[in-house]
Every structure is written in structure tokens, then in C-alpha cells.
C-alpha positions in Angstrom: 24.2 -13.2 -2.0 22.8 -14.1 -5.7 22.4 -11.7 -8.3 19.1 -10.8 -10.3 18.8 -9.0 -13.6 16.0 -6.5 -14.0 15.1 -4.0 -16.8 14.0 -0.5 -16.4 13.5 2.4 -18.6 15.9 5.1 -19.4 14.5 7.4 -17.1 14.5 5.1 -14.0 17.9 4.3 -14.7 19.0 8.0 -14.8 16.8 8.9 -11.6 18.7 6.0 -9.8 22.3 7.0 -11.1 21.6 10.8 -9.8 20.1 9.3 -6.4 23.3 7.1 -6.1 25.5 10.1 -6.8 24.1 12.5 -4.6 23.8 9.9 -1.7 27.1 8.2 -2.1 25.7 4.9 -2.5 25.5 2.4 -5.4 22.3 1.7 -7.6 22.3 -1.9 -6.4 22.3 -0.8 -2.6 19.2 1.7 -3.6 17.4 -1.3 -5.4 17.9 -3.5 -2.4 16.7 -1.2 0.0 13.6 -0.5 -1.9 12.9 -4.2 -2.4 13.5 -5.2 1.0 11.6 -2.3 2.9 8.0 -2.8 3.4 5.9 0.0 1.7 4.4 2.5 4.5 0.9 1.4 4.0 1.8 -2.3 4.9 2.4 -1.2 8.4 -0.8 0.4 9.0 -4.0 -1.3 10.1 -7.1 -1.8 7.9 -9.0 0.8 9.6 -6.2 3.3 9.0 -6.1 2.4 5.2 -10.0 2.6 5.0 -10.6 5.5 7.5 -11.4 7.8 4.6 -14.2 5.9 3.2 -16.1 6.3 6.2 -19.7 7.9 5.6 -19.0 7.9 1.9 -21.8 5.7 1.2 -25.6 6.7 1.6 -28.1 4.4 3.4 -30.2 4.1 6.5 -29.4 5.8 9.8 -30.3 3.1 11.7 -28.4 -0.2 12.2 -29.3 -3.0 9.9 -32.5 -5.1 10.9 -34.7 -7.2 9.6 -38.1 -7.0 10.7 -39.8 -9.9 8.9 -41.7 -12.3 10.8 -39.9 -15.2 10.0 -36.6 -13.9 11.3 -38.1 -12.6 14.5 -37.0 -14.7 17.7 -39.8 -16.3 19.6 
């Protein structure tokens, strides 16, 4: 395993140390876990991510149509 150095704020460092102490794990293990675990929303479908947007735009109630003559089928 190769090492990487990162810089975090004092607040983040303090929170990581507290969590490490309370869970009995190392700070490095906590950081590794957070980097390697995909975020929850990465597992969701596009529909699940955007479902709260449904109906948020105003518009015609009919489906999109183009009634101009040059686009009519013969």
C-alpha cells in the first residue's frame, strides 16, 4: 500500500481523532473507508436523484407537438 499526504483543517482533524477514539479505529482507517466507499447517491438511479424535480416547471398540459404544416406527415 502506498501513502498519500493530505492537509485538513484543525476542526476536521479534531473530528477525525474523536471519531477514531470512540470507534477504536485509526484516523487513517477512517479516511481510507471514506475514500473507498462510494457516496450513497452514486448507487441511486437518475430517476431517484431527480424525482423531486417532477412537476417543478410550468408548461402546457399536452405532450409536445408541432402542428406546423411543414412537419406534418403525408
